[in-house]
C-alpha positions as CSV (number, residue, x, y, z in Angstrom):
1,M,-41.8,45.3,-33.0
2,A,-38.9,43.1,-31.9
3,R,-40.7,39.9,-31.3
4,L,-43.3,37.8,-33.0
5,L,-46.4,37.1,-30.9
6,N,-48.5,34.0,-30.4
7,L,-52.1,35.2,-30.4
8,E,-55.1,33.0,-29.8
9,I,-58.4,33.8,-31.4
10,S,-61.7,33.5,-29.7
11,E,-62.7,29.8,-29.3
12,K,-66.2,30.5,-30.6
13,K,-64.6,32.0,-33.7
14,T,-67.5,34.4,-34.3
15,N,-65.0,37.2,-34.6
16,E,-61.6,36.4,-36.1
17,N,-60.4,39.9,-35.0
18,L,-60.5,39.0,-31.3
19,I,-57.4,37.8,-29.5
20,E,-57.1,36.3,-26.1
21,V,-55.0,38.5,-23.8
22,G,-55.7,37.1,-20.3
23,L,-57.9,35.5,-17.8
24,I,-60.2,37.0,-15.2
25,S,-58.6,35.7,-12.0
26,G,-60.5,37.5,-9.2
27,I,-62.8,40.2,-8.0
28,Q,-61.6,43.6,-6.8
29,G,-63.9,45.0,-4.1
30,L,-67.6,45.2,-3.6
31,K,-68.3,47.4,-6.7
32,G,-67.5,44.6,-9.2
33,G,-64.0,45.3,-10.3
34,L,-62.2,42.4,-12.0
35,R,-58.6,41.3,-11.6
36,V,-57.1,40.2,-14.9
37,T,-54.1,38.1,-15.3
38,V,-52.6,39.4,-18.5
39,Y,-50.5,36.8,-20.5
40,P,-46.8,37.7,-20.4
41,E,-46.5,38.4,-24.1
42,F,-48.9,41.3,-23.8
43,F,-47.3,43.2,-20.8
44,L,-45.4,45.6,-23.0
45,L,-48.3,46.2,-25.4
46,F,-50.5,47.5,-22.7
47,D,-48.2,50.5,-21.8
48,T,-50.9,52.9,-22.9
49,G,-53.7,51.1,-21.1
50,F,-56.6,49.0,-22.1
51,P,-58.9,49.5,-25.1
52,E,-62.4,51.0,-24.6
53,S,-64.0,47.6,-24.7
54,V,-63.2,44.0,-24.1
55,F,-64.9,40.7,-25.1
56,I,-65.9,37.9,-22.7
57,D,-67.7,34.9,-24.1
58,D,-67.9,36.8,-27.4
59,N,-70.0,39.6,-25.7
60,E,-68.6,43.1,-25.8
61,F,-68.3,45.0,-22.6
62,I,-67.5,48.8,-22.3
63,L,-64.7,49.5,-19.8
64,T,-65.5,52.3,-17.3
65,D,-62.1,52.2,-15.8
66,S,-58.9,50.2,-15.9
67,Y,-55.5,50.0,-14.1
68,F,-52.6,48.2,-15.7
69,H,-49.4,47.6,-13.7
70,G,-47.9,44.2,-14.5
71,K,-49.8,41.6,-12.5
72,K,-51.9,44.2,-10.8
73,T,-54.3,44.7,-13.7
74,R,-57.9,45.7,-12.8
75,I,-60.8,46.5,-15.0
76,F,-64.3,47.8,-14.3
77,L,-67.1,47.0,-16.8
78,Q,-70.2,49.1,-17.5
79,N,-73.3,47.6,-15.8
80,I,-71.2,45.2,-13.7
81,D,-71.3,47.2,-10.5
82,N,-71.4,44.7,-7.6
83,Y,-69.7,41.6,-6.3
84,D,-72.4,39.1,-7.4
85,K,-72.5,40.3,-11.0
86,A,-68.7,40.2,-11.1
87,K,-68.5,36.7,-9.7
88,E,-70.1,35.4,-12.9
89,F,-66.9,36.3,-14.8
90,L,-64.4,34.4,-12.7
91,D,-62.1,32.2,-14.7
92,K,-63.3,33.5,-18.0
93,K,-60.9,34.3,-20.9
94,I,-60.7,38.0,-21.9
95,F,-60.3,39.0,-25.5
96,I,-59.7,42.3,-27.2
97,N,-59.8,43.5,-30.8
98,K,-56.4,42.8,-32.3
99,N,-56.5,46.3,-34.0
100,F,-55.9,47.8,-30.6
101,F,-52.3,46.7,-30.8
102,K,-51.7,48.2,-34.3
103,I,-49.4,45.3,-35.1
104,N,-48.6,43.9,-38.5
105,D,-50.7,40.9,-39.3
106,K,-47.8,39.1,-40.9
107,D,-46.3,38.9,-37.4
108,V,-49.3,37.4,-35.8
109,Y,-49.5,33.6,-35.4
110,S,-51.5,31.2,-33.3
111,L,-50.3,27.8,-32.2
112,E,-53.0,26.4,-34.5
113,Q,-51.2,28.0,-37.4
114,L,-47.6,26.9,-36.4
115,A,-48.3,23.4,-35.0
116,D,-46.6,20.6,-36.9
117,M,-44.6,23.0,-39.1
118,T,-41.1,21.8,-39.9
119,V,-38.3,24.0,-38.5
120,K,-35.0,24.2,-40.5
121,K,-31.8,26.2,-40.1
122,K,-31.0,28.6,-42.9
123,S,-28.5,25.9,-44.1
124,G,-31.5,23.6,-44.7
125,E,-30.6,21.3,-41.8
126,L,-33.7,19.9,-40.0
127,V,-34.1,21.2,-36.4
128,G,-37.5,19.6,-35.5
129,V,-41.3,20.0,-35.7
130,V,-43.3,22.6,-33.7
131,K,-45.4,21.0,-31.0
132,D,-46.3,23.8,-28.6
133,F,-45.4,27.3,-27.3
134,Y,-43.8,28.1,-24.0
135,S,-43.9,31.7,-22.6
136,N,-42.2,33.6,-19.9
137,P,-42.4,37.3,-19.1
138,F,-39.7,38.2,-21.8
139,C,-40.8,36.3,-24.9
140,S,-42.4,33.1,-26.3
141,Y,-40.6,30.0,-27.4
142,L,-41.4,27.4,-30.0
143,L,-41.3,24.0,-28.3
144,L,-40.2,21.3,-30.8
145,D,-40.8,17.6,-30.9
146,N,-37.2,17.0,-29.8
147,E,-37.8,19.3,-26.8
148,E,-35.6,22.1,-28.1
149,L,-36.8,25.6,-27.4
150,I,-36.3,28.4,-30.0
151,P,-37.0,32.0,-29.0
152,F,-40.0,33.3,-31.0
153,I,-38.3,36.6,-31.9
154,K,-37.5,38.1,-35.3
155,K,-33.8,37.9,-34.6
156,H,-34.0,34.1,-34.7
157,I,-37.2,33.4,-36.8
158,L,-36.0,34.3,-40.4
159,N,-39.1,33.2,-42.3
160,I,-42.4,31.5,-41.8
161,D,-43.7,29.9,-45.0
162,S,-47.4,28.9,-44.4
163,S,-47.7,27.2,-47.8
164,L,-44.7,25.0,-47.4
165,R,-45.3,24.6,-43.6
166,T,-41.7,25.5,-42.8
167,I,-40.0,27.9,-40.4
168,T,-36.5,29.0,-41.2
169,V,-34.4,29.9,-38.1
170,D,-31.0,31.3,-37.3
171,W,-30.6,29.6,-34.0
172,E,-27.9,27.4,-32.4
173,W,-28.3,26.1,-28.9
174,E,-25.0,26.2,-27.2
175,E,-24.3,23.5,-24.6
176,D,-23.4,26.1,-22.0
177,D,-26.5,28.3,-22.6
178,E,-28.7,28.6,-19.6
179,F,-32.4,28.8,-19.8
C-alpha cells in the first residue's frame, strides 16, 4: 500500500478492531436504504465493495446489498426495511472490521496515537509537533503546530517510533509548491 492511513477506532472502544469509515448522511428510498459518506482515505480500499456486515453504535448489522461508487455509496441493512427505521441511523458513524482491508497493522495509526509526536527530518532537524490530520480525496496530511502540512504517505514518512514519540520524515516544503 502506497500510503499510511489514519484510522479511528470505535468511540465506545468495546471492539478495538473496528475502524470508522464514514457517516450515514441520508436515506435512499422508502425501503430503508442508507446513503453513506465514505471518508476520502477509504475510497480506493472499497474497490471490491463493502464487507458482509457493518457496525453502528457498536451493534453489528448484516448488509443485504451495497453500491459503492465514490460519493454515491448506498447500503441496505437486514431488518431495516422502511424509511422510519432508516431515519434512526441518520448522522451516525459507520464502522467496519479493520481485517476487511487486509492492511498491515504497522501502517495503521489514529490521530490519538500520533498527536503531540515530534516530527524531525532525517538529518535530525526539528520540523514541528503533530496537532491534527487534514484529508483530501488523494491522501491525508499531518498538520503540525507550525501549520506545516506533511503528506502522510510512505514516500515521506520514513519512520514512526511510538516509544520515542518521534516521526522521521523526508519532506521539504518548497516555497513555490502549491497545495
